PQR file with spaces between the fields and no chain letter, atoms N, CA, C, O and H, PARSE charges and radii, in Angstrom:
ATOM       1  N    UNK     1      95.529   21.686  -49.484 -0.4000 1.5000
ATOM       2  CA   UNK     1      95.500   22.877  -48.657 -0.0000 2.0000
ATOM       3  C    UNK     1      96.306   23.972  -49.341  0.5500 1.7000
ATOM       4  O    UNK     1      97.421   23.730  -49.803 -0.5500 1.4000
ATOM       5  N    UNK     2      95.757   25.152  -49.405 -0.4000 1.5000
ATOM       6  CA   UNK     2      96.441   26.292  -49.987 -0.0000 2.0000
ATOM       7  C    UNK     2      97.470   26.823  -48.995  0.5500 1.7000
ATOM       8  O    UNK     2      97.211   26.914  -47.795 -0.5500 1.4000
ATOM       9  H    UNK     2      94.851   25.349  -49.030  0.4000 1.0000
ATOM      10  N    UNK     3      98.653   27.176  -49.528 -0.4000 1.5000
ATOM      11  CA   UNK     3      99.705   27.701  -48.672 -0.0000 2.0000
ATOM      12  C    UNK     3      99.306   29.091  -48.160  0.5500 1.7000
ATOM      13  O    UNK     3      98.813   29.905  -48.942 -0.5500 1.4000
ATOM      14  H    UNK     3      98.863   27.103  -50.503  0.4000 1.0000
ATOM      15  N    UNK     4      99.505   29.383  -46.871 -0.4000 1.5000
ATOM      16  CA   UNK     4      99.197   30.727  -46.345 -0.0000 2.0000
ATOM      17  C    UNK     4      99.991   31.783  -47.116  0.5500 1.7000
ATOM      18  O    UNK     4     101.190   31.609  -47.338 -0.5500 1.4000
ATOM      19  H    UNK     4      99.905   28.722  -46.235  0.4000 1.0000
ATOM      20  N    UNK     5      99.346   32.860  -47.521 -0.4000 1.5000
ATOM      21  CA   UNK     5      99.943   33.801  -48.462 -0.0000 2.0000
ATOM      22  C    UNK     5     100.758   34.937  -47.842  0.5500 1.7000
ATOM      23  O    UNK     5     101.649   35.467  -48.507 -0.5500 1.4000
ATOM      24  H    UNK     5      98.373   33.001  -47.340  0.4000 1.0000
ATOM      25  N    UNK     6     100.495   35.323  -46.623 -0.4000 1.5000
ATOM      26  CA   UNK     6     101.203   36.448  -46.011 -0.0000 2.0000
ATOM      27  C    UNK     6     101.770   36.019  -44.656  0.5500 1.7000
ATOM      28  O    UNK     6     101.450   34.942  -44.153 -0.5500 1.4000
ATOM      29  H    UNK     6      99.772   34.892  -46.083  0.4000 1.0000
ATOM      30  N    UNK     7     102.607   36.867  -44.078 -0.4000 1.5000
ATOM      31  CA   UNK     7     103.161   36.568  -42.753 -0.0000 2.0000
ATOM      32  C    UNK     7     102.040   36.434  -41.727  0.5500 1.7000
ATOM      33  O    UNK     7     102.099   35.576  -40.847 -0.5500 1.4000
ATOM      34  H    UNK     7     102.867   37.742  -44.487  0.4000 1.0000
ATOM      35  N    UNK     8     101.042   37.264  -41.839 -0.4000 1.5000
ATOM      36  CA   UNK     8      99.906   37.192  -40.916 -0.0000 2.0000
ATOM      37  C    UNK     8      99.208   35.836  -41.056  0.5500 1.7000
ATOM      38  O    UNK     8      98.858   35.206  -40.058 -0.5500 1.4000
ATOM      39  H    UNK     8     100.994   37.961  -42.554  0.4000 1.0000
ATOM      40  N    UNK     9      99.006   35.388  -42.319 -0.4000 1.5000
ATOM      41  CA   UNK     9      98.380   34.086  -42.563 -0.0000 2.0000
ATOM      42  C    UNK     9      99.245   32.938  -42.046  0.5500 1.7000
ATOM      43  O    UNK     9      98.737   31.988  -41.451 -0.5500 1.4000
ATOM      44  H    UNK     9      99.290   35.900  -43.130  0.4000 1.0000
ATOM      45  N    UNK    10     100.553   33.034  -42.277 -0.4000 1.5000
ATOM      46  CA   UNK    10     101.460   31.994  -41.796 -0.0000 2.0000
ATOM      47  C    UNK    10     101.382   31.871  -40.279  0.5500 1.7000
ATOM      48  O    UNK    10     101.260   30.766  -39.750 -0.5500 1.4000
ATOM      49  H    UNK    10     100.966   33.806  -42.760  0.4000 1.0000
ATOM      50  N    UNK    11     101.451   33.002  -39.580 -0.4000 1.5000
ATOM      51  CA   UNK    11     101.393   32.980  -38.115 -0.0000 2.0000
ATOM      52  C    UNK    11     100.067   32.413  -37.627  0.5500 1.7000
ATOM      53  O    UNK    11     100.030   31.649  -36.662 -0.5500 1.4000
ATOM      54  H    UNK    11     101.550   33.900  -40.010  0.4000 1.0000
ATOM      55  N    UNK    12      98.968   32.790  -38.300 -0.4000 1.5000
ATOM      56  CA   UNK    12      97.640   32.287  -37.918 -0.0000 2.0000
ATOM      57  C    UNK    12      97.537   30.780  -38.136  0.5500 1.7000
ATOM      58  O    UNK    12      96.785   30.100  -37.437 -0.5500 1.4000
ATOM      59  H    UNK    12      98.997   33.411  -39.083  0.4000 1.0000
ATOM      60  N    UNK    13      98.291   30.257  -39.105 -0.4000 1.5000
ATOM      61  CA   UNK    13      98.275   28.822  -39.395 -0.0000 2.0000
ATOM      62  C    UNK    13      99.261   28.036  -38.532  0.5500 1.7000
ATOM      63  O    UNK    13      99.385   26.820  -38.682 -0.5500 1.4000
ATOM      64  H    UNK    13      98.902   30.809  -39.673  0.4000 1.0000
ATOM      65  N    UNK    14      99.961   28.724  -37.629 -0.4000 1.5000
ATOM      66  CA   UNK    14     100.860   28.043  -36.709 -0.0000 2.0000
ATOM      67  C    UNK    14     102.322   28.035  -37.110  0.5500 1.7000
ATOM      68  O    UNK    14     103.136   27.368  -36.472 -0.5500 1.4000
ATOM      69  H    UNK    14      99.860   29.711  -37.507  0.4000 1.0000
ATOM      70  N    UNK    15     102.671   28.779  -38.173 -0.4000 1.5000
ATOM      71  CA   UNK    15     104.067   28.882  -38.578 -0.0000 2.0000
ATOM      72  C    UNK    15     104.767   29.921  -37.695  0.5500 1.7000
ATOM      73  O    UNK    15     104.128   30.842  -37.186 -0.5500 1.4000
ATOM      74  H    UNK    15     102.010   29.322  -38.692  0.4000 1.0000
ATOM      75  N    UNK    16     106.078   29.768  -37.519 -0.4000 1.5000
ATOM      76  CA   UNK    16     106.854   30.695  -36.705 -0.0000 2.0000
ATOM      77  C    UNK    16     108.043   31.200  -37.516  0.5500 1.7000
ATOM      78  O    UNK    16     108.803   30.404  -38.068 -0.5500 1.4000
ATOM      79  H    UNK    16     106.597   29.020  -37.933  0.4000 1.0000
ATOM      80  N    UNK    17     108.204   32.517  -37.588 -0.4000 1.5000
ATOM      81  CA   UNK    17     109.333   33.106  -38.295 -0.0000 2.0000
ATOM      82  C    UNK    17     110.626   32.741  -37.579  0.5500 1.7000
ATOM      83  O    UNK    17     110.687   32.774  -36.350 -0.5500 1.4000
ATOM      84  H    UNK    17     107.586   33.163  -37.140  0.4000 1.0000
ATOM      85  N    UNK    18     111.668   32.389  -38.349 -0.4000 1.5000
ATOM      86  CA   UNK    18     112.955   32.043  -37.759 -0.0000 2.0000
ATOM      87  C    UNK    18     113.998   33.115  -38.055  0.5500 1.7000
ATOM      88  O    UNK    18     114.489   33.765  -37.132 -0.5500 1.4000
ATOM      89  H    UNK    18     111.618   32.362  -39.348  0.4000 1.0000
ATOM      90  N    UNK    19     114.352   33.313  -39.346 -0.4000 1.5000
ATOM      91  CA   UNK    19     115.367   34.316  -39.672 -0.0000 2.0000
ATOM      92  C    UNK    19     115.409   34.584  -41.180  0.5500 1.7000
ATOM      93  O    UNK    19     114.796   33.867  -41.971 -0.5500 1.4000
ATOM      94  H    UNK    19     113.954   32.785  -40.096  0.4000 1.0000
ATOM      95  N    UNK    20     116.144   35.629  -41.555 -0.4000 1.5000
ATOM      96  CA   UNK    20     116.400   35.958  -42.953 -0.0000 2.0000
ATOM      97  C    UNK    20     117.706   35.304  -43.365  0.5500 1.7000
ATOM      98  O    UNK    20     118.591   35.084  -42.538 -0.5500 1.4000
ATOM      99  H    UNK    20     116.641   36.211  -40.912  0.4000 1.0000
ATOM     100  N    UNK    21     117.821   34.995  -44.648 -0.4000 1.5000
ATOM     101  CA   UNK    21     119.042   34.385  -45.165 -0.0000 2.0000
ATOM     102  C    UNK    21     119.088   34.578  -46.674  0.5500 1.7000
ATOM     103  O    UNK    21     118.233   35.248  -47.253 -0.5500 1.4000
ATOM     104  H    UNK    21     117.102   35.174  -45.320  0.4000 1.0000
ATOM     105  N    UNK    22     120.086   33.989  -47.294 -0.4000 1.5000
ATOM     106  CA   UNK    22     120.197   33.929  -48.749 -0.0000 2.0000
ATOM     107  C    UNK    22     120.195   32.462  -49.145  0.5500 1.7000
ATOM     108  O    UNK    22     120.780   31.624  -48.459 -0.5500 1.4000
ATOM     109  H    UNK    22     120.780   33.445  -46.824  0.4000 1.0000
ATOM     110  N    UNK    23     119.540   32.158  -50.248 -0.4000 1.5000
ATOM     111  CA   UNK    23     119.504   30.788  -50.748 -0.0000 2.0000
ATOM     112  C    UNK    23     120.919   30.353  -51.126  0.5500 1.7000
ATOM     113  O    UNK    23     121.625   31.087  -51.818 -0.5500 1.4000
ATOM     114  H    UNK    23     119.066   32.839  -50.805  0.4000 1.0000
ATOM     115  N    UNK    24     121.336   29.177  -50.684 -0.4000 1.5000
ATOM     116  CA   UNK    24     122.663   28.654  -51.025 -0.0000 2.0000
ATOM     117  C    UNK    24     122.769   28.285  -52.498  0.5500 1.7000
ATOM     118  O    UNK    24     123.872   28.208  -53.039 -0.5500 1.4000
ATOM     119  H    UNK    24     120.763   28.581  -50.123  0.4000 1.0000
ATOM     120  N    UNK    25     121.637   28.055  -53.151 -0.4000 1.5000
ATOM     121  CA   UNK    25     121.656   27.662  -54.548 -0.0000 2.0000
ATOM     122  C    UNK    25     121.676   28.830  -55.514  0.5500 1.7000
ATOM     123  O    UNK    25     122.508   28.884  -56.420 -0.5500 1.4000
ATOM     124  H    UNK    25     120.740   28.117  -52.712  0.4000 1.0000
ATOM     125  N    UNK    26     120.749   29.775  -55.317 -0.4000 1.5000
ATOM     126  CA   UNK    26     120.610   30.876  -56.275 -0.0000 2.0000
ATOM     127  C    UNK    26     120.983   32.234  -55.702  0.5500 1.7000
ATOM     128  O    UNK    26     121.101   33.205  -56.451 -0.5500 1.4000
ATOM     129  H    UNK    26     120.073   29.731  -54.582  0.4000 1.0000
ATOM     130  N    UNK    27     121.172   32.323  -54.390 -0.4000 1.5000
ATOM     131  CA   UNK    27     121.563   33.583  -53.769 -0.0000 2.0000
ATOM     132  C    UNK    27     120.429   34.537  -53.463  0.5500 1.7000
ATOM     133  O    UNK    27     120.665   35.626  -52.941 -0.5500 1.4000
ATOM     134  H    UNK    27     121.076   31.534  -53.782  0.4000 1.0000
ATOM     135  N    UNK    28     119.206   34.154  -53.773 -0.4000 1.5000
ATOM     136  CA   UNK    28     118.055   35.033  -53.532 -0.0000 2.0000
ATOM     137  C    UNK    28     117.819   35.217  -52.033  0.5500 1.7000
ATOM     138  O    UNK    28     118.076   34.305  -51.247 -0.5500 1.4000
ATOM     139  H    UNK    28     119.014   33.268  -54.197  0.4000 1.0000
ATOM     140  N    UNK    29     117.333   36.394  -51.637 -0.4000 1.5000
ATOM     141  CA   UNK    29     116.986   36.590  -50.225 -0.0000 2.0000
ATOM     142  C    UNK    29     115.754   35.747  -49.887  0.5500 1.7000
ATOM     143  O    UNK    29     114.788   35.716  -50.649 -0.5500 1.4000
ATOM     144  H    UNK    29     117.124   37.135  -52.276  0.4000 1.0000
ATOM     145  N    UNK    30     115.796   35.071  -48.750 -0.4000 1.5000
ATOM     146  CA   UNK    30     114.679   34.247  -48.292 -0.0000 2.0000
ATOM     147  C    UNK    30     114.457   34.459  -46.806  0.5500 1.7000
ATOM     148  O    UNK    30     115.312   34.991  -46.098 -0.5500 1.4000
ATOM     149  H    UNK    30     116.581   35.096  -48.131  0.4000 1.0000
ATOM     150  N    UNK    31     113.302   34.033  -46.355 -0.4000 1.5000
ATOM     151  CA   UNK    31     113.013   33.950  -44.925 -0.0000 2.0000
ATOM     152  C    UNK    31     112.904   32.474  -44.581  0.5500 1.7000
ATOM     153  O    UNK    31     112.404   31.683  -45.381 -0.5500 1.4000
ATOM     154  H    UNK    31     112.607   33.600  -46.930  0.4000 1.0000
ATOM     155  N    UNK    32     113.366   32.103  -43.406 -0.4000 1.5000
ATOM     156  CA   UNK    32     113.159   30.749  -42.905 -0.0000 2.0000
ATOM     157  C    UNK    32     112.009   30.796  -41.910  0.5500 1.7000
ATOM     158  O    UNK    32     111.975   31.653  -41.026 -0.5500 1.4000
ATOM     159  H    UNK    32     113.772   32.746  -42.756  0.4000 1.0000
ATOM     160  N    UNK    33     111.071   29.871  -42.060 -0.4000 1.5000
ATOM     161  CA   UNK    33     109.943   29.732  -41.151 -0.0000 2.0000
ATOM     162  C    UNK    33     109.946   28.302  -40.624  0.5500 1.7000
ATOM     163  O    UNK    33     110.494   27.402  -41.260 -0.5500 1.4000
ATOM     164  H    UNK    33     111.099   29.175  -42.777  0.4000 1.0000
ATOM     165  N    UNK    34     109.338   28.099  -39.475 -0.4000 1.5000
ATOM     166  CA   UNK    34     109.178   26.768  -38.894 -0.0000 2.0000
ATOM     167  C    UNK    34     107.698   26.414  -38.991  0.5500 1.7000
ATOM     168  O    UNK    34     106.833   27.160  -38.530 -0.5500 1.4000
ATOM     169  H    UNK    34     108.893   28.830  -38.958  0.4000 1.0000
ATOM     170  N    UNK    35     107.425   25.260  -39.600 -0.4000 1.5000
ATOM     171  CA   UNK    35     106.045   24.831  -39.817 -0.0000 2.0000
ATOM     172  C    UNK    35     105.414   24.358  -38.504  0.5500 1.7000
ATOM     173  O    UNK    35     106.115   24.163  -37.512 -0.5500 1.4000
ATOM     174  H    UNK    35     108.127   24.655  -39.974  0.4000 1.0000
ATOM     175  N    UNK    36     104.094   24.175  -38.502 -0.4000 1.5000
ATOM     176  CA   UNK    36     103.448   23.619  -37.304 -0.0000 2.0000
ATOM     177  C    UNK    36     103.975   22.228  -36.945  0.5500 1.7000
ATOM     178  O    UNK    36     103.845   21.793  -35.801 -0.5500 1.4000
ATOM     179  H    UNK    36     103.524   24.334  -39.308  0.4000 1.0000
ATOM     180  N    UNK    37     104.575   21.522  -37.927 -0.4000 1.5000
ATOM     181  CA   UNK    37     105.160   20.201  -37.671 -0.0000 2.0000
ATOM     182  C    UNK    37     106.637   20.285  -37.312  0.5500 1.7000
ATOM     183  O    UNK    37     107.348   19.280  -37.339 -0.5500 1.4000
ATOM     184  H    UNK    37     104.681   21.876  -38.856  0.4000 1.0000
ATOM     185  N    UNK    38     107.099   21.496  -36.973 -0.4000 1.5000
ATOM     186  CA   UNK    38     108.475   21.742  -36.533 -0.0000 2.0000
ATOM     187  C    UNK    38     109.529   21.455  -37.615  0.5500 1.7000
ATOM     188  O    UNK    38     110.635   21.013  -37.306 -0.5500 1.4000
ATOM     189  H    UNK    38     106.522   22.312  -36.951  0.4000 1.0000
ATOM     190  N    UNK    39     109.179   21.709  -38.881 -0.4000 1.5000
ATOM     191  CA   UNK    39     110.112   21.574  -40.005 -0.0000 2.0000
ATOM     192  C    UNK    39     110.452   22.965  -40.514  0.5500 1.7000
ATOM     193  O    UNK    39     109.599   23.852  -40.496 -0.5500 1.4000
ATOM     194  H    UNK    39     108.280   22.068  -39.133  0.4000 1.0000
ATOM     195  N    UNK    40     111.690   23.172  -40.969 -0.4000 1.5000
ATOM     196  CA   UNK    40     112.069   24.464  -41.534 -0.0000 2.0000
ATOM     197  C    UNK    40     111.648   24.525  -42.997  0.5500 1.7000
ATOM     198  O    UNK    40     111.726   23.531  -43.720 -0.5500 1.4000
ATOM     199  H    UNK    40     112.383   22.451  -40.983  0.4000 1.0000
ATOM     200  N    UNK    41     111.198   25.713  -43.425 -0.4000 1.5000
ATOM     201  CA   UNK    41     110.785   25.912  -44.801 -0.0000 2.0000
ATOM     202  C    UNK    41     111.325   27.260  -45.287  0.5500 1.7000
ATOM     203  O    UNK    41     111.139   28.278  -44.620 -0.5500 1.4000
ATOM     204  H    UNK    41     111.135   26.520  -42.838  0.4000 1.0000
ATOM     205  N    UNK    42     111.994   27.273  -46.452 -0.4000 1.5000
ATOM     206  CA   UNK    42     112.477   28.536  -47.007 -0.0000 2.0000
ATOM     207  C    UNK    42     111.336   29.236  -47.756  0.5500 1.7000
ATOM     208  O    UNK    42     110.594   28.604  -48.508 -0.5500 1.4000
ATOM     209  H    UNK    42     112.145   26.447  -46.994  0.4000 1.0000
ATOM     210  N    UNK    43     111.214   30.525  -47.541 -0.4000 1.5000
ATOM     211  CA   UNK    43     110.111   31.293  -48.121 -0.0000 2.0000
ATOM     212  C    UNK    43     110.653   32.477  -48.920  0.5500 1.7000
ATOM     213  O    UNK    43     111.532   33.204  -48.457 -0.5500 1.4000
ATOM     214  H    UNK    43     111.817   31.038  -46.931  0.4000 1.0000
ATOM     215  N    UNK    44     110.114   32.658  -50.130 -0.4000 1.5000
ATOM     216  CA   UNK    44     110.393   33.841  -50.936 -0.0000 2.0000
ATOM     217  C    UNK    44     109.346   34.886  -50.599  0.5500 1.7000
ATOM     218  O    UNK    44     108.154   34.582  -50.551 -0.5500 1.4000
ATOM     219  H    UNK    44     109.400   32.068  -50.506  0.4000 1.0000
ATOM     220  N    UNK    45     109.781   36.113  -50.365 -0.4000 1.5000
ATOM     221  CA   UNK    45     108.881   37.214  -50.046 -0.0000 2.0000
ATOM     222  C    UNK    45     108.893   38.184  -51.212  0.5500 1.7000
ATOM     223  O    UNK    45     109.957   38.644  -51.626 -0.5500 1.4000
ATOM     224  H    UNK    45     110.749   36.360  -50.404  0.4000 1.0000
ATOM     225  N    UNK    46     107.721   38.501  -51.746 -0.4000 1.5000
ATOM     226  CA   UNK    46     107.680   39.443  -52.863 -0.0000 2.0000
ATOM     227  C    UNK    46     106.403   40.257  -52.850  0.5500 1.7000
ATOM     228  O    UNK    46     105.374   39.845  -52.313 -0.5500 1.4000
ATOM     229  H    UNK    46     106.857   38.127  -51.409  0.4000 1.0000
ATOM     230  N    UNK    47     106.504   41.426  -53.460 -0.4000 1.5000
ATOM     231  CA   UNK    47     105.374   42.336  -53.598 -0.0000 2.0000
ATOM     232  C    UNK    47     105.551   43.031  -54.937  0.5500 1.7000
ATOM     233  O    UNK    47     106.385   43.926  -55.074 -0.5500 1.4000
ATOM     234  H    UNK    47     107.339   41.760  -53.897  0.4000 1.0000
ATOM     235  N    UNK    48     104.766   42.618  -55.924 -0.4000 1.5000
ATOM     236  CA   UNK    48     104.866   43.201  -57.265 -0.0000 2.0000
ATOM     237  C    UNK    48     106.290   43.123  -57.806  0.5500 1.7000
ATOM     238  O    UNK    48     106.828   44.116  -58.297 -0.5500 1.4000
ATOM     239  H    UNK    48     104.089   41.891  -55.813  0.4000 1.0000
ATOM     240  N    UNK    49     106.888   41.961  -57.716 -0.4000 1.5000
ATOM     241  CA   UNK    49     108.219   41.673  -58.264 -0.0000 2.0000
ATOM     242  C    UNK    49     109.370   42.337  -57.516  0.5500 1.7000
ATOM     243  O    UNK    49     110.495   42.332  -58.015 -0.5500 1.4000
ATOM     244  H    UNK    49     106.451   41.154  -57.317  0.4000 1.0000
ATOM     245  N    UNK    50     109.132   42.901  -56.349 -0.4000 1.5000
ATOM     246  CA   UNK    50     110.233   43.448  -55.548 -0.0000 2.0000
ATOM     247  C    UNK    50     110.317   42.653  -54.256  0.5500 1.7000
ATOM     248  O    UNK    50     109.307   42.165  -53.749 -0.5500 1.4000
ATOM     249  H    UNK    50     108.218   42.905  -55.943  0.4000 1.0000
ATOM     250  N    UNK    51     111.508   42.529  -53.737 -0.4000 1.5000
ATOM     251  CA   UNK    51     111.700   41.779  -52.500 -0.0000 2.0000
ATOM     252  C    UNK    51     111.584   42.750  -51.330  0.5500 1.7000
ATOM     253  O    UNK    51     112.327   43.728  -51.245 -0.5500 1.4000
ATOM     254  H    UNK    51     112.328   42.926  -54.149  0.4000 1.0000
ATOM     255  N    UNK    52     110.666   42.475  -50.452 -0.4000 1.5000
ATOM     256  CA   UNK    52     110.465   43.278  -49.250 -0.0000 2.0000
ATOM     257  C    UNK    52     110.162   42.314  -48.103  0.5500 1.7000
ATOM     258  O    UNK    52     110.185   41.097  -48.287 -0.5500 1.4000
ATOM     259  H    UNK    52     110.063   41.681  -50.521  0.4000 1.0000
ATOM     260  N    UNK    53     109.885   42.851  -46.946 -0.4000 1.5000
ATOM     261  CA   UNK    53     109.563   41.991  -45.811 -0.0000 2.0000
ATOM     262  C    UNK    53     108.394   42.532  -45.002  0.5500 1.7000
ATOM     263  O    UNK    53     108.371   42.393  -43.779 -0.5500 1.4000
ATOM     264  H    UNK    53     109.866   43.840  -46.797  0.4000 1.0000
ATOM     265  N    UNK    54     107.425   43.145  -45.669 -0.4000 1.5000
ATOM     266  CA   UNK    54     106.245   43.641  -44.972 -0.0000 2.0000
ATOM     267  C    UNK    54     105.329   42.475  -44.618  0.5500 1.7000
ATOM     268  O    UNK    54     105.299   41.473  -45.332 -0.5500 1.4000
ATOM     269  H    UNK    54     107.444   43.258  -46.663  0.4000 1.0000
ATOM     270  N    UNK    55     104.598   42.593  -43.548 -0.4000 1.5000
ATOM     271  CA   UNK    55     103.681   41.536  -43.098 -0.0000 2.0000
ATOM     272  C    UNK    55     102.677   41.147  -44.177  0.5500 1.7000
ATOM     273  O    UNK    55     102.273   39.987  -44.257 -0.5500 1.4000
ATOM     274  H    UNK    55     104.621   43.407  -42.967  0.4000 1.0000
ATOM     275  N    UNK    56     102.267   42.116  -45.017 -0.4000 1.5000
ATOM     276  CA   UNK    56     101.232   41.851  -46.016 -0.0000 2.0000
ATOM     277  C    UNK    56     101.778   41.380  -47.363  0.5500 1.7000
ATOM     278  O    UNK    56     100.996   41.081  -48.266 -0.5500 1.4000
ATOM     279  H    UNK    56     102.595   43.059  -44.952  0.4000 1.0000
ATOM     280  N    UNK    57     103.099   41.306  -47.518 -0.4000 1.5000
ATOM     281  CA   UNK    57     103.683   40.849  -48.784 -0.0000 2.0000
ATOM     282  C    UNK    57     103.395   39.365  -48.999  0.5500 1.7000
ATOM     283  O    UNK    57     103.266   38.598  -48.046 -0.5500 1.4000
ATOM     284  H    UNK    57     103.734   41.548  -46.785  0.4000 1.0000
ATOM     285  N    UNK    58     103.300   38.986  -50.248 -0.4000 1.5000
ATOM     286  CA   UNK    58     103.039   37.602  -50.607 -0.0000 2.0000
ATOM     287  C    UNK    58     104.253   36.734  -50.296  0.5500 1.7000
ATOM     288  O    UNK    58     105.398   37.148  -50.478 -0.5500 1.4000
ATOM     289  H    UNK    58     103.406   39.610  -51.023  0.4000 1.0000
ATOM     290  N    UNK    59     103.982   35.546  -49.832 -0.4000 1.5000
ATOM     291  CA   UNK    59     105.038   34.589  -49.500 -0.0000 2.0000
ATOM     292  C    UNK    59     104.734   33.254  -50.177  0.5500 1.7000
ATOM     293  O    UNK    59     103.599   32.777  -50.176 -0.5500 1.4000
ATOM     294  H    UNK    59     103.052   35.209  -49.684  0.4000 1.0000
ATOM     295  N    UNK    60     105.774   32.672  -50.750 -0.4000 1.5000
ATOM     296  CA   UNK    60     105.648   31.362  -51.387 -0.0000 2.0000
ATOM     297  C    UNK    60     106.846   30.502  -50.987  0.5500 1.7000
ATOM     298  O    UNK    60     107.921   31.031  -50.701 -0.5500 1.4000
ATOM     299  H    UNK    60     106.696   33.060  -50.751  0.4000 1.0000
ATOM     300  N    UNK    61     106.670   29.191  -50.965 -0.4000 1.5000
ATOM     301  CA   UNK    61     107.826   28.335  -50.692 -0.0000 2.0000
ATOM     302  C    UNK    61     108.908   28.604  -51.739  0.5500 1.7000
ATOM     303  O    UNK    61     108.614   28.664  -52.932 -0.5500 1.4000
ATOM     304  H    UNK    61     105.797   28.761  -51.197  0.4000 1.0000
ATOM     305  N    UNK    62     110.135   28.761  -51.304 -0.4000 1.5000
ATOM     306  CA   UNK    62     111.209   29.131  -52.218 -0.0000 2.0000
ATOM     307  C    UNK    62     111.459   28.073  -53.284  0.5500 1.7000
ATOM     308  O    UNK    62     111.872   28.408  -54.394 -0.5500 1.4000
ATOM     309  H    UNK    62     110.374   28.712  -50.334  0.4000 1.0000
ATOM     310  N    UNK    63     111.220   26.811  -52.970 -0.4000 1.5000
ATOM     311  CA   UNK    63     111.476   25.774  -53.967 -0.0000 2.0000
ATOM     312  C    UNK    63     110.568   25.926  -55.193  0.5500 1.7000
ATOM     313  O    UNK    63     110.851   25.340  -56.238 -0.5500 1.4000
ATOM     314  H    UNK    63     110.885   26.539  -52.068  0.4000 1.0000
ATOM     315  N    UNK    64     109.482   26.702  -55.084 -0.4000 1.5000
ATOM     316  CA   UNK    64     108.588   26.919  -56.229 -0.0000 2.0000
ATOM     317  C    UNK    64     109.202   27.850  -57.270  0.5500 1.7000
ATOM     318  O    UNK    64     108.823   27.798  -58.440 -0.5500 1.4000
ATOM     319  H    UNK    64     109.252   27.178  -54.235  0.4000 1.0000
ATOM     320  N    UNK    65     110.156   28.710  -56.859 -0.4000 1.5000
ATOM     321  CA   UNK    65     110.742   29.650  -57.823 -0.0000 2.0000
ATOM     322  C    UNK    65     112.271   29.628  -57.876  0.5500 1.7000
ATOM     323  O    UNK    65     112.867   30.428  -58.597 -0.5500 1.4000
ATOM     324  H    UNK    65     110.464   28.752  -55.909  0.4000 1.0000
ATOM     325  N    UNK    66     112.908   28.741  -57.137 -0.4000 1.5000
ATOM     326  CA   UNK    66     114.370   28.662  -57.137 -0.0000 2.0000
ATOM     327  C    UNK    66     114.857   27.865  -58.344  0.5500 1.7000
ATOM     328  O    UNK    66     114.437   26.724  -58.537 -0.5500 1.4000
ATOM     329  H    UNK    66     112.423   28.092  -56.551  0.4000 1.0000
ATOM     330  N    UNK    67     115.738   28.449  -59.162 -0.4000 1.5000
ATOM     331  CA   UNK    67     116.249   27.711  -60.314 -0.0000 2.0000
ATOM     332  C    UNK    67     117.129   26.522  -59.915  0.5500 1.7000
ATOM     333  O    UNK    67     117.404   25.656  -60.746 -0.5500 1.4000
ATOM     334  H    UNK    67     116.079   29.376  -59.006  0.4000 1.0000
ATOM     335  N    UNK    68     117.570   26.470  -58.669 -0.4000 1.5000
ATOM     336  CA   UNK    68     118.416   25.375  -58.186 -0.0000 2.0000
ATOM     337  C    UNK    68     117.660   24.406  -57.275  0.5500 1.7000
ATOM     338  O    UNK    68     118.281   23.619  -56.560 -0.5500 1.4000
ATOM     339  H    UNK    68     117.347   27.174  -57.994  0.4000 1.0000
ATOM     340  N    UNK    69     116.346   24.455  -57.296 -0.4000 1.5000
ATOM     341  CA   UNK    69     115.547   23.639  -56.374 -0.0000 2.0000
ATOM     342  C    UNK    69     115.853   22.149  -56.470  0.5500 1.7000
ATOM     343  O    UNK    69     115.871   21.462  -55.449 -0.5500 1.4000
ATOM     344  H    UNK    69     115.842   25.093  -57.877  0.4000 1.0000
ATOM     345  N    UNK    70     116.090   21.645  -57.655 -0.4000 1.5000
ATOM     346  CA   UNK    70     116.371   20.214  -57.821 -0.0000 2.0000
ATOM     347  C    UNK    70     117.617   19.762  -57.047  0.5500 1.7000
ATOM     348  O    UNK    70     117.699   18.613  -56.614 -0.5500 1.4000
ATOM     349  H    UNK    70     116.075   22.203  -58.484  0.4000 1.0000
ATOM     350  N    UNK    71     118.565   20.652  -56.878 -0.4000 1.5000
ATOM     351  CA   UNK    71     119.794   20.274  -56.177 -0.0000 2.0000
ATOM     352  C    UNK    71     119.574   20.075  -54.670  0.5500 1.7000
ATOM     353  O    UNK    71     120.439   19.536  -53.980 -0.5500 1.4000
ATOM     354  H    UNK    71     118.499   21.586  -57.229  0.4000 1.0000
ATOM     355  N    UNK    72     118.428   20.508  -54.174 -0.4000 1.5000
ATOM     356  CA   UNK    72     118.119   20.361  -52.738 -0.0000 2.0000
ATOM     357  C    UNK    72     117.165   19.217  -52.444  0.5500 1.7000
ATOM     358  O    UNK    72     116.925   18.898  -51.280 -0.5500 1.4000
ATOM     359  H    UNK    72     117.725   20.946  -54.735  0.4000 1.0000
ATOM     360  N    UNK    73     116.620   18.596  -53.473 -0.4000 1.5000
ATOM     361  CA   UNK    73     115.672   17.501  -53.263 -0.0000 2.0000
ATOM     362  C    UNK    73     116.387   16.297  -52.660  0.5500 1.7000
ATOM     363  O    UNK    73     117.524   15.993  -53.021 -0.5500 1.4000
ATOM     364  H    UNK    73     116.814   18.855  -54.419  0.4000 1.0000
ATOM     365  N    UNK    74     115.708   15.615  -51.739 -0.4000 1.5000
ATOM     366  CA   UNK    74     116.294   14.433  -51.083 -0.0000 2.0000
ATOM     367  C    UNK    74     115.987   13.189  -51.876  0.5500 1.7000
ATOM     368  O    UNK    74     116.393   12.093  -51.488 -0.5500 1.4000
ATOM     369  H    UNK    74     114.785   15.862  -51.447  0.4000 1.0000
């Protein structure tokens, strides 16, 4: 399954926005979302290499681009 790409897509797929934060590993700004299975997921928001929070901006799971992702693996 392809990950929903925008906030509109995430909401349509049953995800719920939780809050903004900074990654504890790399310090990057992230959004926290709650999946349809009630799990939290950190999301990187970007639009042409700039960080914004518009509904149409691209969103990807933060672990895909976090240089410290391995330190969070269980």
